[in-house]
N, C-alpha and C positions, 0 to 999 in steps of 0.2 A: 429556552428563544421566546417562548408566550410572555413570561412577565418579565421581556424587555430586553433578557440578554440577547446579544448578538452572536452568531454562529460563530464569528471569533474570542468569543471569549472566554478564557482560562477555564474559569469554572465549568462553561458547556465542556469542553475540550476533556475536562478531568469526567466527567460525567461519561463522557463519549470512550472512555480508554477505561473504564471500571467496565463499562457496557462489553465492551469489546473480547475483555476476559472471561467476563460469564454467559459470551452467545454463544450454542451449541450449533446455528446453525450458521451456515461457512456466506451464505447468502447474505444475512446480515451480518457477521462480521464484516466483510466487502465495502457491505452501506455504511457499517461509522468507520469501518478504515478508507474510503474516500474520503469522509464528511470530517474524519480530520487532517487528514494532507490540505485537502482543498480551504479548511480553515488556517492551517500551517503556510500555507503560500501565500499570503497576504494580498492576494492580484489585486484590489482595490487601492491598495496600500505600494503599489509597484515594486511586486518580489517580497521575501522572506525578510525576515528579517537576518541579519549574519550570525546572531546565536541562534534562530530556529533550522538552520541550514541541515546541519544534523538530526535535528531531530525529523526532522522533512523526508531524510535520505533514510533513516530507518523506520518511520509512518511505508513509506515504500516499499520498504525490504519486504517487512510484516505482508502487506496489501499482495503483494509480488507472489509470495507464499503458498495466502491463502487462496487466492487463484489457481495457483496448481492445484492444490487439494477441492478444492470446486469443480475442476477441469477433469480431475483424475475420478472424483465421483461420477460425475458425468457420461464418465464412459461405460461406467457401473450400468444394470436394471437395477432402478430404483422407481419410486412410485411419485415421488414428486417431479414437477413438468422441468422438460427438457430445459439445457444449459447448450448455449449457443459454446462449444469446445473451444473451436478452434477462435472465437472470439474473446475467450476468455486467456489463453494465451496468449492473443498479441498483448492483451491487455496486460499481462505480467509482462510480458516481453516490454512493454512501455516500459513500465515503472522498474524495473531492473535498472536497464540502460538508466533514467533518470538516476537512481541509485547509486548506480556506477561511477556516472560521470563525476556525483556531487562527490563521496565519498572520495573519489582519486583529485580532484579538486584541491579539498580539504586536507586529504590524510596523505598522498603518494600513492601511487600505485604498489607498494609494496605490504598496505595494511591491510590486515586480518577482514574490515568490512569493507576493504575492496575488492578482495578474493572474494568471497562471499557472495557480495553481488555483481561478480562478473563469472565466477559458476553456474549463479540460479541463469542469470541471459543467458550463458551457452544450452545449460537444460533443458529451458523454455524453445532456444533457437534448434534443439534435438527431437523435440518433440512435437514443433512443427513441421 
């Protein structure tokens, strides 16, 4: 980005995707996934391009799963600074709801990705 590439440029997103795969810290993974989802949303252009909607929903699911892991680690004993477990779960609930809505619109309520997102939403709701 310091070289003049915008945060929404595809090469920046590709680099973030690699960084997500290599990250061992869930907090860093969440930061990177949020950045990828934000760039995919293309808010400055009025929303995601049609071809990017499924990608955005999948990024939201990955973020939701990582947030769940982060929250579950927060409930255990750790030397790391405390994480707001309820806040993290609420964010996970929001992003899984968004993913489920997108999958339903794109593929219908019988599609496996919609079912997965709905199951994640139900699981998170049970934790709250």
